[in-house]
N, C-alpha and C positions, 0 to 999 in steps of 0.2 A: 427507602424506608429506612425501617430498620435493620433488616438485614445489614445492610451497607455500615448500617452504624455501629456494629454489633465485631466483627467484622472484615470492612476494610478499613488496614495501616493508616492509609491518608484522612480517613474520618477517626478514626479511634485507634491513638495513641495509646497505649499500653501503661503509660508512663505517666500521661495527663488524665486516664479514670479508668484508676485500678479495676471501681468495682465492674467495666467491660470488660476487663482484661483477665480477670474472673470469672464470668460467668462464660464465657468465649471458653475461654479453660476446663470451669466442670462439664456443660455440654461436651465437648472430648473426651474427658476420664471419663463419663456414662458408658461413652460409645466403647473404648477402652475398656470397659468390666464387663461387660454385653458379651465385649467378643472373649475377654476372659473366661468369664461362665461357658462359652459355647467350646471353649476349649474345653478348659477342663471334663467338660459332661459328651465330650465325644461328639458334639456335631459339629465342630468349627474345624479348621485342617490346624495343627502344631508343628506345623514345618517353616513355620514364621511365628516369629514375638508375635502378643495382645498388640502390642502397640504399631507395629509395622503395617500391621492389615484392619487396624482402627485407623494410621494417617492412609492405606489408600481407600477407605472408605468412605473419608471426611475432606479425600482431596474430588473425589470421583461427584459427590454430593456437592460438593463448594461449585465444583465446576457446573454442571448442570444450573444450579442454584444462576451463578452470573453472566450463564449464556441465554437463559431464559429470561432476567430481569431487561439484560441488556439486546432483546429484540433475537439472538442470533437464533434462535430455536424455538419452538411455538406450540403447546399444547394444542390439540384438538383439529379441527379441521385444518388441513393445509390451503394454505393463501395462495393466490393468483400469482402466475409466475415459472419463474425456475428457482426448486431449494440450493440454498447455498450460493443461490448468484444475487435474484435480488426479490425473493422470497427466505424468510423463515424456514428452513427443515423441519418435518415433524419434532417432537419429541412425546416420549411417555414416558410420565416418572413408574409407570408399574413395571415395563421394564427395562427401566436402570435397577432398581431394586430386587427385580427375580436375576438380573443379571451381575449383583451385587453379593446377591445369596451363594449364589452358584459359585460362586468367588471365594467364599468363607465353606464350605459343605467342607466335613472329615473327608475322602474318597473310602472306600467298606477296603480293608485288607486284601491282599493278594492273596488267593485259593495257594493253599502248599502244595511246594513242585511235589511230583511222582516219583 
């Protein structure tokens, strides 16, 4: 559907559909801006650039979305079968979000040495 049209290179060549390419870029830029704001306020780690962190988040979100759309993971009750073999392993977007945010959080400063 719309996700594949917007982000799949085979379906949406940026040169042929500049408005879609611009919209995809703006979505990424919004995420990078939120990360940069979090770094400025001390909420997010600063050992990596906002773009590096945003790209890691972007990649995790897109990977999750593609796996979900392709039926390789499933939200909700586990289907019959062996997860990863003949049944989609269970997925939880709240857990993914929690893990992504944990990776962004600034670590508290180390206590001064005595």
